[in-house]
N, CA, C and O atoms as a DFTB+ gen file, in Angstrom:
532 C
 N C O
     1  1     173.044     106.314      83.909
     2  2     173.582     104.978      83.718
     3  2     173.484     104.164      85.014
     4  3     173.240     102.958      84.986
     5  1     173.677     104.838      86.134
     6  2     173.638     104.140      87.416
     7  2     172.303     103.461      87.637
     8  3     172.252     102.327      88.114
     9  1     171.218     104.146      87.294
    10  2     169.902     103.564      87.512
    11  2     169.707     102.308      86.683
    12  3     169.110     101.339      87.152
    13  1     170.209     102.317      85.447
    14  2     170.067     101.131      84.598
    15  2     170.779      99.942      85.212
    16  3     170.212      98.852      85.283
    17  1     172.027     100.134      85.664
    18  2     172.733      98.999      86.251
    19  2     172.139      98.636      87.600
    20  3     172.234      97.483      88.022
    21  1     171.526      99.599      88.289
    22  2     170.841      99.284      89.540
    23  2     169.685      98.319      89.304
    24  3     169.489      97.383      90.079
    25  1     168.909      98.545      88.227
    26  2     167.790      97.655      87.918
    27  2     168.318      96.272      87.568
    28  3     167.758      95.265      88.001
    29  1     169.399      96.216      86.783
    30  2     169.978      94.916      86.439
    31  2     170.480      94.210      87.700
    32  3     170.326      92.997      87.838
    33  1     171.068      94.957      88.602
    34  2     171.541      94.375      89.864
    35  2     170.371      93.915      90.734
    36  3     170.419      92.840      91.331
    37  1     169.320      94.737      90.800
    38  2     168.124      94.342      91.554
    39  2     167.533      93.068      90.981
    40  3     167.145      92.165      91.722
    41  1     167.467      92.997      89.658
    42  2     166.922      91.809      88.999
    43  2     167.767      90.590      89.338
    44  3     167.236      89.527      89.659
    45  1     169.070      90.746      89.267
    46  2     169.983      89.643      89.592
    47  2     169.798      89.207      91.042
    48  3     169.741      88.013      91.336
    49  1     169.705      90.175      91.939
    50  2     169.506      89.860      93.370
    51  2     168.199      89.102      93.593
    52  3     168.170      88.119      94.333
    53  1     167.126      89.553      92.960
    54  2     165.821      88.898      93.113
    55  2     165.912      87.445      92.648
    56  3     165.457      86.528      93.332
    57  1     166.511      87.257      91.470
    58  2     166.615      85.895      90.945
    59  2     167.476      85.013      91.846
    60  3     167.136      83.857      92.099
    61  1     168.584      85.557      92.326
    62  2     169.462      84.767      93.194
    63  2     168.797      84.423      94.524
    64  3     169.016      83.342      95.071
    65  1     167.987      85.342      95.040
    66  2     167.342      85.124      96.343
    67  2     166.129      84.203      96.255
    68  3     165.810      83.510      97.221
    69  1     165.452      84.186      95.110
    70  2     164.172      83.470      95.060
    71  2     164.183      82.188      94.228
    72  3     163.294      81.349      94.379
    73  1     165.165      82.028      93.363
    74  2     165.148      80.866      92.480
    75  2     166.294      79.915      92.791
    76  3     167.411      80.335      93.092
    77  1     165.992      78.635      92.714
    78  2     167.040      77.633      92.871
    79  2     167.702      77.381      91.514
    80  3     167.284      77.930      90.494
    81  1     168.721      76.558      91.521
    82  2     169.487      76.286      90.294
    83  2     168.587      75.731      89.180
    84  3     168.725      76.114      88.019
    85  1     167.683      74.842      89.536
    86  2     166.787      74.251      88.548
    87  2     165.938      75.324      87.874
    88  3     165.743      75.287      86.659
    89  1     165.436      76.272      88.648
    90  2     164.610      77.345      88.095
    91  2     165.420      78.231      87.155
    92  3     164.915      78.665      86.119
    93  1     166.663      78.497      87.508
    94  2     167.521      79.306      86.642
    95  2     167.750      78.577      85.319
    96  3     167.782      79.202      84.258
    97  1     167.907      77.271      85.383
    98  2     168.082      76.475      84.164
    99  2     166.823      76.553      83.297
   100  3     166.918      76.657      82.074
   101  1     165.650      76.504      83.923
   102  2     164.395      76.595      83.173
   103  2     164.282      77.965      82.503
   104  3     163.881      78.052      81.343
   105  1     164.628      79.026      83.215
   106  2     164.592      80.369      82.615
   107  2     165.548      80.457      81.425
   108  3     165.213      81.037      80.392
   109  1     166.724      79.886      81.576
   110  2     167.689      79.893      80.472
   111  2     167.136      79.108      79.283
   112  3     167.340      79.496      78.132
   113  1     166.438      78.009      79.558
   114  2     165.851      77.210      78.482
   115  2     164.765      78.000      77.748
   116  3     164.697      77.979      76.519
   117  1     163.923      78.693      78.508
   118  2     162.886      79.531      77.889
   119  2     163.538      80.572      76.989
   120  3     163.104      80.793      75.859
   121  1     164.579      81.204      77.501
   122  2     165.284      82.233      76.733
   123  2     165.865      81.644      75.454
   124  3     165.742      82.242      74.385
   125  1     166.491      80.488      75.555
   126  2     167.086      79.852      74.385
   127  2     166.021      79.438      73.374
   128  3     166.210      79.606      72.169
   129  1     164.904      78.896      73.858
   130  2     163.817      78.502      72.962
   131  2     163.265      79.711      72.205
   132  3     162.989      79.625      71.009
   133  1     163.109      80.825      72.898
   134  2     162.590      82.022      72.236
   135  2     163.611      82.562      71.229
   136  3     163.240      83.012      70.145
   137  1     164.877      82.517      71.587
   138  2     165.927      82.961      70.671
   139  2     165.905      82.115      69.396
   140  3     166.010      82.645      68.290
   141  1     165.769      80.801      69.558
   142  2     165.704      79.909      68.404
   143  2     164.465      80.174      67.548
   144  3     164.521      80.102      66.321
   145  1     163.346      80.481      68.209
   146  2     162.129      80.818      67.453
   147  2     162.349      82.050      66.581
   148  3     161.949      82.081      65.417
   149  1     162.988      83.062      67.158
   150  2     163.248      84.285      66.392
   151  2     164.248      84.035      65.274
   152  3     164.132      84.624      64.199
   153  1     165.230      83.169      65.513
   154  2     166.199      82.849      64.459
   155  2     165.541      82.054      63.335
   156  3     165.826      82.281      62.159
   157  1     164.661      81.126      63.699
   158  2     163.978      80.306      62.698
   159  2     162.942      81.108      61.905
   160  3     162.623      80.767      60.766
   161  1     162.427      82.164      62.509
   162  2     161.377      82.974      61.885
   163  2     161.722      84.459      62.023
   164  3     161.063      85.181      62.771
   165  1     162.762      84.921      61.296
   166  2     163.187      86.319      61.456
   167  2     162.148      87.340      60.992
   168  3     162.076      88.441      61.537
   169  1     161.364      86.989      60.014
   170  2     160.297      87.868      59.523
   171  2     159.023      87.040      59.389
   172  3     158.563      86.784      58.276
   173  1     158.458      86.627      60.499
   174  2     157.328      85.682      60.429
   175  2     156.039      86.331      59.935
   176  3     155.774      87.510      60.168
   177  1     155.262      85.522      59.254
   178  2     153.918      85.951      58.875
   179  2     153.021      85.786      60.099
   180  3     153.275      84.937      60.954
   181  1     151.981      86.596      60.174
   182  2     151.074      86.535      61.323
   183  2     150.464      85.137      61.464
   184  3     150.306      84.641      62.580
   185  1     150.125      84.505      60.347
   186  2     149.528      83.162      60.411
   187  2     150.489      82.179      61.084
   188  3     150.060      81.337      61.872
   189  1     151.784      82.282      60.780
   190  2     152.777      81.386      61.376
   191  2     152.898      81.652      62.876
   192  3     152.982      80.717      63.672
   193  1     152.907      82.907      63.249
   194  2     153.019      83.251      64.671
   195  2     151.800      82.743      65.437
   196  3     151.930      82.199      66.534
   197  1     150.629      82.923      64.858
   198  2     149.418      82.424      65.519
   199  2     149.483      80.904      65.671
   200  3     149.032      80.359      66.678
   201  1     150.037      80.229      64.680
   202  2     150.213      78.779      64.754
   203  2     151.175      78.404      65.891
   204  3     150.915      77.461      66.638
   205  1     152.272      79.133      66.018
   206  2     153.254      78.894      67.083
   207  2     152.619      79.130      68.447
   208  3     152.738      78.300      69.348
   209  1     151.943      80.265      68.591
   210  2     151.302      80.625      69.858
   211  2     150.236      79.591      70.230
   212  3     150.176      79.128      71.369
   213  1     149.410      79.243      69.270
   214  2     148.349      78.263      69.523
   215  2     148.946      76.926      69.942
   216  3     148.483      76.309      70.900
   217  1     149.971      76.479      69.228
   218  2     150.621      75.218      69.571
   219  2     151.192      75.233      70.977
   220  3     151.041      74.268      71.726
   221  1     151.851      76.330      71.335
   222  2     152.425      76.438      72.678
   223  2     151.344      76.313      73.744
   224  3     151.474      75.534      74.689
   225  1     150.276      77.090      73.582
   226  2     149.234      77.087      74.602
   227  2     148.457      75.772      74.647
   228  3     148.078      75.318      75.726
   229  1     148.218      75.159      73.495
   230  2     147.534      73.866      73.491
   231  2     148.377      72.809      74.213
   232  3     147.849      71.996      74.971
   233  1     149.686      72.830      73.970
   234  2     150.590      71.895      74.652
   235  2     150.571      72.095      76.164
   236  3     150.862      71.173      76.926
   237  1     150.226      73.306      76.589
   238  2     150.207      73.620      78.014
   239  2     148.789      73.612      78.590
   240  3     148.542      74.160      79.664
   241  1     147.865      72.984      77.863
   242  2     146.526      72.756      78.392
   243  2     145.594      73.950      78.420
   244  3     144.593      73.936      79.137
   245  1     145.905      74.978      77.656
   246  2     145.029      76.157      77.632
   247  2     143.863      75.927      76.678
   248  3     143.984      75.206      75.688
   249  1     142.745      76.545      76.991
   250  2     141.532      76.396      76.183
   251  2     141.619      77.242      74.913
   252  3     142.415      78.176      74.817
   253  1     140.778      76.886      73.945
   254  2     140.690      77.664      72.707
   255  2     140.302      79.107      73.022
   256  3     140.815      80.038      72.403
   257  1     139.395      79.292      73.986
   258  2     138.963      80.641      74.359
   259  2     140.135      81.445      74.932
   260  3     140.309      82.616      74.594
   261  1     140.935      80.819      75.798
   262  2     142.109      81.495      76.345
   263  2     143.035      81.920      75.212
   264  3     143.510      83.055      75.180
   265  1     143.285      81.005      74.289
   266  2     144.201      81.279      73.179
   267  2     143.673      82.423      72.316
   268  3     144.421      83.339      71.975
   269  1     142.397      82.374      71.966
   270  2     141.802      83.454      71.165
   271  2     141.909      84.792      71.884
   272  3     142.256      85.805      71.277
   273  1     141.609      84.791      73.181
   274  2     141.703      86.026      73.970
   275  2     143.143      86.539      74.024
   276  3     143.384      87.739      73.899
   277  1     144.093      85.626      74.210
   278  2     145.497      86.010      74.317
   279  2     145.964      86.633      73.006
   280  3     146.611      87.679      73.008
   281  1     145.636      85.989      71.888
   282  2     146.039      86.513      70.575
   283  2     145.402      87.880      70.338
   284  3     146.070      88.806      69.876
   285  1     144.117      88.009      70.651
   286  2     143.424      89.293      70.472
   287  2     144.080      90.378      71.329
   288  3     144.296      91.494      70.857
   289  1     144.390      90.063      72.560
   290  2     145.028      91.038      73.458
   291  2     146.396      91.454      72.930
   292  3     146.745      92.633      72.962
   293  1     147.163      90.492      72.447
   294  2     148.478      90.810      71.894
   295  2     148.356      91.711      70.665
   296  3     149.129      92.654      70.500
   297  1     147.385      91.416      69.808
   298  2     147.163      92.254      68.627
   299  2     146.768      93.674      69.027
   300  3     147.282      94.649      68.478
   301  1     145.858      93.779      69.980
   302  2     145.421      95.102      70.453
   303  2     146.588      95.876      71.068
   304  3     146.744      97.074      70.831
   305  1     147.392      95.189      71.846
   306  2     148.533      95.835      72.490
   307  2     149.536      96.324      71.446
   308  3     150.102      97.409      71.588
   309  1     149.758      95.527      70.396
   310  2     150.669      95.940      69.320
   311  2     150.163      97.204      68.640
   312  3     150.928      98.131      68.373
   313  1     148.864      97.230      68.364
   314  2     148.288      98.428      67.733
   315  2     148.374      99.631      68.673
   316  3     148.656     100.747      68.236
   317  1     148.133      99.400      69.955
   318  2     148.194     100.489      70.930
   319  2     149.609     101.059      71.034
   320  3     149.787     102.243      71.322
   321  1     150.609     100.214      70.800
   322  2     152.000     100.672      70.813
   323  2     152.374     101.372      69.519
   324  3     153.483     101.890      69.381
   325  1     151.434     101.386      68.561
   326  2     151.677     102.073      67.303
   327  2     152.476     101.254      66.300
   328  3     153.044     101.809      65.359
   329  1     152.525      99.953      66.489
   330  2     153.275      99.112      65.562
   331  2     152.492      98.894      64.278
   332  3     151.284      98.656      64.303
   333  1     153.187      98.978      63.168
   334  2     152.567      98.678      61.885
   335  2     152.355      97.183      61.753
   336  3     152.924      96.397      62.510
   337  1     151.535      96.794      60.792
   338  2     151.208      95.376      60.610
   339  2     152.442      94.520      60.382
   340  3     152.477      93.367      60.812
   341  1     153.455      95.060      59.715
   342  2     154.652      94.266      59.430
   343  2     155.416      93.902      60.701
   344  3     156.124      92.894      60.720
   345  1     155.289      94.694      61.755
   346  2     156.019      94.439      63.002
   347  2     155.197      93.655      64.022
   348  3     155.742      93.165      65.011
   349  1     153.911      93.536      63.792
   350  2     153.046      92.887      64.772
   351  2     153.348      91.403      64.985
   352  3     153.256      90.941      66.122
   353  1     153.705      90.628      63.947
   354  2     154.025      89.220      64.215
   355  2     155.221      89.046      65.162
   356  3     155.180      88.214      66.067
   357  1     156.277      89.828      64.951
   358  2     157.438      89.763      65.851
   359  2     157.049      90.192      67.259
   360  3     157.506      89.610      68.243
   361  1     156.212      91.201      67.347
   362  2     155.769      91.678      68.655
   363  2     154.993      90.580      69.380
   364  3     155.133      90.412      70.592
   365  1     154.172      89.830      68.635
   366  2     153.410      88.755      69.266
   367  2     154.344      87.650      69.758
   368  3     154.129      87.097      70.836
   369  1     155.369      87.326      68.988
   370  2     156.346      86.335      69.456
   371  2     157.044      86.842      70.714
   372  3     157.282      86.084      71.655
   373  1     157.363      88.108      70.716
   374  2     157.983      88.711      71.899
   375  2     157.046      88.646      73.100
   376  3     157.468      88.341      74.215
   377  1     155.771      88.937      72.858
   378  2     154.774      88.843      73.928
   379  2     154.704      87.431      74.487
   380  3     154.542      87.244      75.693
   381  1     154.825      86.436      73.611
   382  2     154.813      85.046      74.066
   383  2     155.996      84.782      74.996
   384  3     155.843      84.129      76.029
   385  1     157.158      85.282      74.634
   386  2     158.332      85.114      75.491
   387  2     158.139      85.768      76.852
   388  3     158.446      85.174      77.886
   389  1     157.631      86.986      76.843
   390  2     157.380      87.697      78.103
   391  2     156.343      86.935      78.936
   392  3     156.501      86.791      80.149
   393  1     155.298      86.457      78.291
   394  2     154.271      85.685      78.985
   395  2     154.887      84.450      79.643
   396  3     154.597      84.142      80.799
   397  1     155.739      83.747      78.894
   398  2     156.360      82.539      79.435
   399  2     157.224      82.862      80.649
   400  3     157.162      82.160      81.658
   401  1     158.031      83.922      80.559
   402  2     158.866      84.323      81.695
   403  2     158.004      84.708      82.891
   404  3     158.235      84.246      84.009
   405  1     157.011      85.556      82.648
   406  2     156.163      86.032      83.742
   407  2     155.423      84.887      84.412
   408  3     155.350      84.829      85.640
   409  1     154.877      83.986      83.625
   410  2     154.137      82.850      84.188
   411  2     155.044      81.989      85.041
   412  3     154.664      81.568      86.133
   413  1     156.237      81.727      84.549
   414  2     157.178      80.905      85.308
   415  2     157.563      81.584      86.619
   416  3     157.568      80.956      87.678
   417  1     157.883      82.870      86.535
   418  2     158.282      83.600      87.751
   419  2     157.131      83.684      88.750
   420  3     157.342      83.568      89.957
   421  1     155.926      83.885      88.249
   422  2     154.754      83.934      89.132
   423  2     154.556      82.566      89.801
   424  3     154.261      82.491      90.994
   425  1     154.720      81.494      89.027
   426  2     154.609      80.139      89.587
   427  2     155.656      79.888      90.664
   428  3     155.434      79.089      91.574
   429  1     156.785      80.562      90.566
   430  2     157.854      80.417      91.559
   431  2     157.661      81.333      92.762
   432  3     158.487      81.348      93.674
   433  1     156.565      82.100      92.764
   434  2     156.226      82.898      93.932
   435  2     156.689      84.344      93.918
   436  3     156.569      85.034      94.930
   437  1     157.212      84.819      92.799
   438  2     157.620      86.215      92.749
   439  2     156.394      87.116      92.690
   440  3     155.363      86.751      92.125
   441  1     156.522      88.285      93.274
   442  2     155.438      89.265      93.240
   443  2     155.452      89.988      91.892
   444  3     156.422      89.900      91.139
   445  1     154.372      90.696      91.601
   446  2     154.318      91.461      90.351
   447  2     155.433      92.504      90.296
   448  3     156.015      92.730      89.235
   449  1     155.737      93.143      91.430
   450  2     156.826      94.130      91.464
   451  2     158.167      93.475      91.162
   452  3     158.974      94.021      90.409
   453  1     158.403      92.308      91.748
   454  2     159.658      91.601      91.492
   455  2     159.749      91.185      90.024
   456  3     160.807      91.302      89.405
   457  1     158.649      90.707      89.478
   458  2     158.632      90.296      88.067
   459  2     158.921      91.496      87.176
   460  3     159.671      91.382      86.206
   461  1     158.337      92.633      87.493
   462  2     158.560      93.840      86.710
   463  2     160.039      94.233      86.719
   464  3     160.591      94.594      85.679
   465  1     160.676      94.165      87.877
   466  2     162.103      94.493      87.976
   467  2     162.933      93.507      87.165
   468  3     163.849      93.903      86.445
   469  1     162.610      92.221      87.284
   470  2     163.356      91.201      86.549
   471  2     163.219      91.409      85.045
   472  3     164.211      91.338      84.319
   473  1     162.004      91.663      84.570
   474  2     161.801      91.862      83.134
   475  2     162.483      93.135      82.643
   476  3     163.054      93.151      81.552
   477  1     162.429      94.189      83.428
   478  2     163.112      95.434      83.056
   479  2     164.613      95.196      82.980
   480  3     165.279      95.665      82.057
   481  1     165.139      94.467      83.953
   482  2     166.565      94.136      83.937
   483  2     166.938      93.302      82.729
   484  3     167.995      93.509      82.134
   485  1     166.077      92.355      82.357
   486  2     166.343      91.508      81.193
   487  2     166.338      92.325      79.905
   488  3     167.180      92.116      79.032
   489  1     165.399      93.246      79.786
   490  2     165.331      94.105      78.602
   491  2     166.588      94.966      78.512
   492  3     167.170      95.110      77.437
   493  1     167.004      95.534      79.638
   494  2     168.207      96.360      79.645
   495  2     169.444      95.538      79.301
   496  3     170.325      96.005      78.579
   497  1     169.509      94.316      79.818
   498  2     170.639      93.439      79.523
   499  2     170.676      93.104      78.033
   500  3     171.736      93.147      77.408
   501  1     169.523      92.771      77.472
   502  2     169.446      92.438      76.046
   503  2     169.830      93.650      75.190
   504  3     170.528      93.510      74.186
   505  1     169.374      94.825      75.590
   506  2     169.701      96.050      74.839
   507  2     171.203      96.341      74.895
   508  3     171.798      96.729      73.890
   509  1     171.803      96.158      76.043
   510  2     173.238      96.429      76.151
   511  2     174.049      95.374      75.394
   512  3     175.096      95.696      74.832
   513  1     173.587      94.126      75.368
   514  2     174.261      93.083      74.592
   515  2     174.144      93.370      73.098
   516  3     175.104      93.195      72.347
   517  1     172.955      93.815      72.672
   518  2     172.739      94.114      71.254
   519  2     173.579      95.311      70.827
   520  3     174.102      95.335      69.713
   521  1     173.711      96.296      71.696
   522  2     174.510      97.487      71.369
   523  2     175.997      97.156      71.254
   524  3     176.724      97.824      70.520
   525  1     176.452      96.133      71.971
   526  2     177.866      95.791      71.926
   527  2     178.222      94.871      70.765
   528  3     179.397      94.573      70.549
   529  1     177.208      94.414      70.010
   530  2     177.484      93.518      68.870
   531  2     177.857      94.295      67.641
   532  3     178.121      93.704      66.594
């Protein structure tokens, strides 16, 4: 248990040391937007998820080739994790959330190691919140 809370503490320390208040607000907004997406689409069809992903990336100036590659990579990763087709749309939405967090943190100058700690801490926090519900 100590190691789990250590990662959450490390993640908190990294965020406090490297991000200003505005950045923390942006991270919270990303989290809220993803939460709302999952609430609006609890069992999304793959076509709907691809539409959401495509819309997000087009709004952010990404090319059609980037979007196609990203979707293909997410699909391959879902299969590699052994997810059945019914779970792959949710996994792709989750991948979009992780991508958004990672991109933002990278833009703020965090290293890959720091991003990994932050994401691990976030996953552990979400798991502990879900277990307490």
